[in-house]
C-alpha positions, -999 to +999 in steps of 0.1 A: +000+000+000+027+025-011+001+052-019-022+047+011-039+080+019-028+096-014-050+109-042-042+108-079-055+122-112-046+102-143-054+114-178-060+090-206-069+063-180-096+046-199-074+020-216-038+010-223-011+024-201-034+048-183-057+020-172-027+000-159-016+030-139-050+035-124-054-001-114-020-004-099-023+029-080-057+018-066-042-015-055-016+005-036-042+026-017-047+057-038-081+073-044-084+083-080-099+104-107-099+086-140-100+111-168-106+102-204-122+115-236-140+081-239-167+079-213-175+042-217-138+032-213-133+056-183-163+044-164-154+008-170-120+014-153-138+031-124-160+000-120-129-022-120-113-001-092-145-001-072-147-039-076-112-040-060-126-021-030-110+012-041-124+047-046-125+062-081-144+088-100-147+093-138-143+128-152-147+135-190-118+155-203-106+166-237-070+175-227-064+191-261-086+219-249-071+242-223-104+250-206-111+213-203-077+209-185-085+236-160-120+223-153-105+188-149-081+200-123-108+218-103-132+188-105-105+164-094-096+185-063-133+188-055-140+151-058-109+140-039-106+168-014-070+174-024-046+162-050-013+145-044-004+130-077-009+141-113-001+116-141-001+133-176-006+102-196-031+112-223-017+113-258-016+096-292+009+086-318+009+092-355+033+079-382+036+104-410+065+112-433+078+148-430+062+158-462+028+145-451+025+165-419+000+193-423-006+223-400-037+205-387-016+173-379+010+195-361-015+215-341-036+185-329-004+166-319+009+196-299-025+203-283-030+167-271+005+156-263+023+187-252+001+217-245-021+195-222+009+187-200+017+223-196-017+236-188-029+207-166+004+209-146-001+247-144-037+241-132-027+219-102+006+235-092-009+263-071-029+237-051+002+216-046+024+246-037-001+256-010+001+220+004+039+220-001+038+185-015+030+167-047+041+145-076+038+153-113+046+124-136+046+129-174+047+104-201+075+111-225+089+087-251+121+074-265+111+093-296+117+125-278+153+116-275+160+099-308+136+118-332+115+086-334+122+052-348+089+047-366+068+078-357+061+112-372+084+141-364+055+160-348+051+132-323+088+131-315+088+169-311+058+168-287+076+142-265+109+162-266+089+192-254+076+172-225+112+165-214+119+202-214+087+211-196+096+186-169+128+205-161+111+239-161+084+227-136+109+207-115+130+239-110+100+259-101+083+234-078+111+216-060+114+242-032+077+234-024+083+197-019+068+188-053+087+165-077+083+165-114+096+135-135+090+117-167+087+081-178+101+074-213+089+041-226+103+024-257+078-001-271+051-013-248+025-040-257-005-018-260-032-012-287-015+021-295+019+005-302+004-024-321-012+000-345+022+014-356+033-001-390+066-020-388+066-022-350+077-058-351+110-048-366+117-024-337+108-051-312+135-073-328+161-047-320+153-046-283+182-062-263+158-078-238+139-093-268+104-082-263+081-052-258+074-040-223+043-052-205+021-022-195+025-032-158+063-028-161+058+008-171+031+013-144+055+001-117+079+029-127+051+054-123+042+038-089+078+043-078+079+080-089+046+086-072+057+071-039+076+085-009+106+064-020+112+088-049+111+119-028+146+130-037+142+124-074+131+154-096+137+166-131+146+130-141+135+109-171+132+072-162+138+051-193+118+019-195+128+005-229+145-029-225+178-014-235+167-001-269+182+032-260+210+034-235+220+070-227 
């Protein structure tokens, strides 16, 4: 019960990695707000958590919209009483050649993957600063360090931006007892990664020889959310099976 007495808001928690985070956090004692743009998926995760004996609430959120991010932060704090942990997990991937990326592709990618991280973190930081404690965990990607192995440049740029935002928020918030870190997965066995053309060739290049199970990435998030990681901030934790060693 490493998160007993803690509260957490997880975006994109209706399926995939976000669902895994939510279930693991609940098993470790956290009370949760499950945020997702898909109401059916989000509510299903809430029911899974309640079946485990945990407390969870669903809140609809389109994180690509700034006002939605601000409303989500306020509603999470209202439902939970206070907020200890924010996991900026919502995002999507798109594999387009440089010449195929339009202004619309670029803007949507930045809105969902990058702008949401900034404005949702901004929306909760005042509350966390008043309480002088908190954890913000962002989902980056190996693509943000390499330019992407099989993803569009706009996706890679959005994830590189998250790495930079992490450092900016960590410098600002560390004096208030708030840590800000990233998890940078390589290839995880999710619907999202399985939809990427040629993903099997990337998996063959992983030294450990397989994609990560979602629970393996979730365990990294659990560590960063726990008291055990209280002296770690501004750090990117790679979970990639050795595909990138830096």
